[in-house]
C-alpha positions as CSV (number, residue, x, y, z in Angstrom):
1,X,7.9,11.8,-12.7
2,X,9.7,9.1,-10.1
3,X,12.2,11.3,-9.3
4,X,14.7,8.7,-7.8
5,X,14.7,7.2,-11.5
6,X,17.8,8.4,-12.8
7,X,17.9,7.2,-16.6
8,X,16.6,4.9,-19.2
9,X,19.9,2.1,-18.3
10,X,19.6,2.3,-15.0
11,X,15.1,1.8,-15.2
12,X,16.2,-1.0,-16.9
13,X,18.5,-2.4,-15.2
14,X,15.9,-2.6,-12.0
15,X,13.5,-3.5,-13.6
16,X,15.7,-6.5,-14.8
17,X,16.4,-7.0,-11.2
18,X,12.8,-6.5,-9.9
19,X,11.6,-9.6,-12.1
20,X,14.1,-12.0,-11.6
21,X,13.4,-11.5,-8.2
22,X,9.3,-12.1,-8.3
23,X,10.5,-15.2,-10.5
24,X,11.9,-16.8,-7.9
25,X,8.8,-16.5,-5.4
26,X,10.3,-16.1,-2.0
27,X,9.9,-12.8,-1.3
28,X,6.6,-12.5,1.7
29,X,3.5,-11.3,0.1
30,X,3.9,-6.9,0.9
31,X,7.4,-7.5,-0.7
32,X,6.5,-9.0,-3.8
33,X,3.9,-5.6,-4.1
34,X,5.9,-3.5,-3.6
35,X,8.4,-4.8,-5.9
36,X,5.5,-5.2,-8.9
37,X,4.3,-1.2,-8.1
38,X,8.5,-0.1,-8.8
39,X,8.6,-2.4,-12.1
40,X,5.4,-0.6,-13.0
41,X,6.4,3.0,-12.2
42,X,9.9,1.9,-13.8
43,X,8.1,0.4,-16.4
44,X,6.0,3.5,-17.2
45,X,8.8,5.5,-17.0
46,X,10.7,3.7,-19.8
47,X,8.2,3.4,-22.3
48,X,7.8,7.0,-22.3
49,X,11.2,7.8,-22.9
50,X,11.6,5.4,-25.9
51,X,8.0,7.5,-27.1
52,X,10.1,10.8,-26.7
53,X,12.7,9.1,-28.5
54,X,10.6,8.8,-31.1
55,X,9.0,11.7,-31.9
56,X,13.0,13.2,-31.4
57,X,13.5,11.0,-33.6
58,X,14.6,12.8,-37.2
59,X,15.5,12.2,-41.4
60,X,18.1,13.9,-43.6
61,X,15.6,15.2,-46.3
62,X,17.1,14.9,-50.1
63,X,18.0,19.0,-50.0
64,X,20.2,18.5,-47.1
65,X,17.1,19.8,-44.3
66,X,16.2,17.4,-41.5
67,X,12.8,17.2,-40.9
68,X,10.8,14.5,-38.6
69,X,10.9,11.2,-39.0
70,X,7.7,9.5,-41.5
71,X,5.2,8.2,-39.7
72,X,5.7,5.0,-40.9
73,X,9.0,4.6,-39.9
74,X,7.2,5.7,-36.6
75,X,4.8,2.1,-36.7
76,X,8.0,0.1,-36.5
77,X,7.8,-1.8,-33.5
78,X,3.9,-1.5,-32.7
79,X,2.8,-4.6,-33.1
80,X,1.7,-5.5,-36.9
81,X,-0.2,-8.6,-36.8
82,X,2.7,-11.0,-37.6
83,X,4.2,-13.5,-35.6
84,X,7.6,-12.4,-34.3
85,X,8.6,-15.5,-34.3
86,X,7.9,-16.8,-37.8
87,X,10.4,-16.5,-40.1
88,X,10.3,-13.3,-41.8
89,X,10.0,-13.2,-46.2
90,X,12.7,-14.7,-47.9
91,X,11.3,-11.3,-50.7
92,X,13.5,-8.8,-50.6
93,X,16.4,-10.5,-48.5
94,X,19.9,-10.7,-50.6
95,X,21.9,-13.6,-49.7
C-alpha cells in the first residue's frame, strides 16, 4: 500500500483534486499520466478501506451478542440491476 496515503478522507480529497485537474485539460501529457496513475492508486486504496469497513460491520443480535452483518447487508450498494436514477418504489414507504 502507498505509504503517502494517510487516511480515507485524505485520499478522497486528493482524488477529487486530481479529477478536477484532469477535467480542466490544461496539463502536459506526462503530468496527466502521473496524476491518472496516482488517482488509480488512491481509488484502489479507498476501495480496499471500504471493503475492510464492510467486513467489520457488526449487528447487535436479539440476545445482545455481536455477530457479523448478514450477507444481504453486505450486498447493499452493489449493482442490483436497477437504474440508480429511477424513482424508488412507493411500496413500503411511509408518508
